[in-house]
C-alpha positions in Angstrom: 0.0 -0.1 0.0 2.9 2.4 0.8 4.4 1.7 -2.7 1.0 2.5 -4.3 0.7 5.7 -2.4 4.2 6.7 -3.3 3.5 6.0 -6.9 0.4 8.1 -6.8 2.3 10.8 -5.2 5.0 10.7 -7.9 2.1 11.2 -10.5 1.0 14.3 -8.7 -2.2 12.5 -7.7 -3.8 13.6 -4.4 -3.3 11.1 -1.7 -6.2 11.0 0.9 -7.1 8.6 3.6 -10.6 7.1 3.5 -10.2 4.7 6.3 -9.9 6.0 9.9 -11.8 5.8 13.1 -13.6 9.0 12.6 -16.7 10.3 14.4 -18.9 9.2 11.3 -17.5 5.8 11.7 -18.4 5.5 15.4 -21.9 6.9 14.8 -22.4 4.5 12.0 -21.0 1.6 14.1 -23.5 2.4 16.9 -26.4 2.6 14.3 -25.3 -0.8 12.8 -24.9 -2.4 16.2 -28.4 -1.2 17.2 -29.9 -2.3 13.9 -28.3 -5.8 14.2 -29.5 -6.2 17.8 -25.9 -7.2 18.6 -25.0 -7.7 22.3 -23.0 -5.3 24.5 -20.3 -7.8 24.6 -20.1 -7.7 20.7 -19.7 -3.9 21.0 -16.9 -4.2 23.6 -15.0 -6.6 21.4 -15.5 -4.3 18.5 -14.1 -1.3 20.4 -11.3 -3.4 21.6 -10.5 -4.3 18.1 -10.7 -0.8 16.9 -8.4 0.5 19.7 -5.9 -2.2 18.7 -6.0 -1.4 15.0 -5.7 2.3 15.8 -2.8 1.8 18.0 -1.0 -0.2 15.3 -1.8 2.3 12.7 -0.4 5.1 14.9 2.7 3.1 15.3 3.1 2.7 11.7 2.7 6.5 11.0 5.3 7.3 13.6 7.7 4.7 12.2 7.0 6.1 8.6 7.6 9.8 9.9 10.9 8.7 11.6 12.1 6.8 8.3 11.0 9.9 6.2 13.1 12.3 8.3 16.1 10.2 9.1 18.0 7.2 7.9 16.4 4.9 10.5 14.1 2.2 9.3 11.8 0.8 12.2 10.2 -2.5 11.5 6.7 -2.6 13.0 5.7 -6.1 11.9 7.6 -9.3 11.2 8.5 -9.3 7.5 6.5 -11.7 5.3 8.5 -14.3 3.5 8.3 -14.0 -0.1 9.3 -16.4 -3.0 10.9 -13.4 -4.8 12.8 -10.2 -4.1 12.7 -6.5 -5.3 15.0 -7.2 -8.3 12.4 -9.6 -9.8 10.2 -8.2 -12.6 6.9 -6.6 -11.4 4.9 -9.5 -12.9 6.8 -12.1 -10.9 6.4 -9.8 -7.6 2.5 -9.5 -8.4 2.1 -13.2 -8.9 3.8 -13.8 -5.5 1.6 -11.2 -3.9 -1.5 -12.9 -5.4 -0.5 -16.2 -4.0 0.1 -14.8 -0.5 -3.2 -13.2 -0.7 -5.0 -16.4 -1.8 -3.4 -18.4 1.1 -4.4 -15.7 3.6 -7.9 -15.5 2.2 -8.3 -19.3 2.2 -7.1 -19.5 5.8 -9.7 -16.8 6.8 -12.5 -18.4 4.9 -12.0 -21.7 6.4 -13.7 -20.1 9.6 -16.9 -18.2 9.9 -15.6 -14.6 11.1 -17.1 -13.7 14.5 -19.8 -11.3 14.7 -17.6 -8.5 16.0 -15.4 -8.7 12.9 -18.3 -8.6 10.5 -19.9 -5.7 12.2 -16.6 -3.7 12.3 -15.5 -4.6 8.8 -19.0 -3.9 7.2 -19.2 -0.6 9.0 -15.7 0.4 7.8 -16.3 -0.6 4.3 -19.6 1.6 4.3 -17.5 4.6 5.5 -14.7 4.0 3.1 -17.1 3.7 0.2 -18.9 6.8 1.1 -15.5 8.7 1.5 -14.4 7.5 -1.8 -17.6 8.3 -3.5 -17.4 11.9 -2.1 -14.3 12.6 -3.9 -14.2 14.6 -7.1 -12.4 13.6 -10.3 -10.6 10.5 -11.1 -9.4 8.7 -8.0 -7.0 5.9 -7.4 -8.1 4.0 -4.2 -5.6 1.7 -2.4 -7.4 -0.5 0.0 -6.7 -3.9 1.7 -7.5 -6.8 -0.2 -10.0 -8.1 2.3 -12.0 -4.9 1.7 -11.9 -4.4 -2.1 -15.0 -6.4 -2.9 -17.1 -4.8 -0.2 -16.1 -1.3 -1.1 -16.5 -1.9 -4.8 -20.1 -3.3 -4.3 -21.0 -0.2 -2.2 -19.4 2.3 -4.5 -21.1 0.8 -7.7 -24.4 0.6 -6.0 
């Protein structure tokens, strides 16, 4: 995602964030929670998950800011093992990325996601689709693979 954002920046395209824990997200989350009749325990687990993701995102942003201003590179997550490297042609790297994504999605789909994850992710996708649709002109959206279909369905609807 970072490489895609940098490429968009290199083309003088405006880079904007469409996914963040905003007031609209929390209001929509409360409405969806109420609409679905979810339990208070579900809401607590969703809030805990959102807090965890927010902490991780802030950690990544601080690491990126440090890397941008210094020669230090901070590893926030364990590196993912790939069957290629940066010197391989883009087609080889893309093929490896697709293989990684298929493995990840197969593992996740082997189990039904728990209600808190569904509630949180559907709410995030609603907000991201609305934010994306509100932008003027041609837009390049960089989203996580797990959210691509949900956002695309909402934007085209």
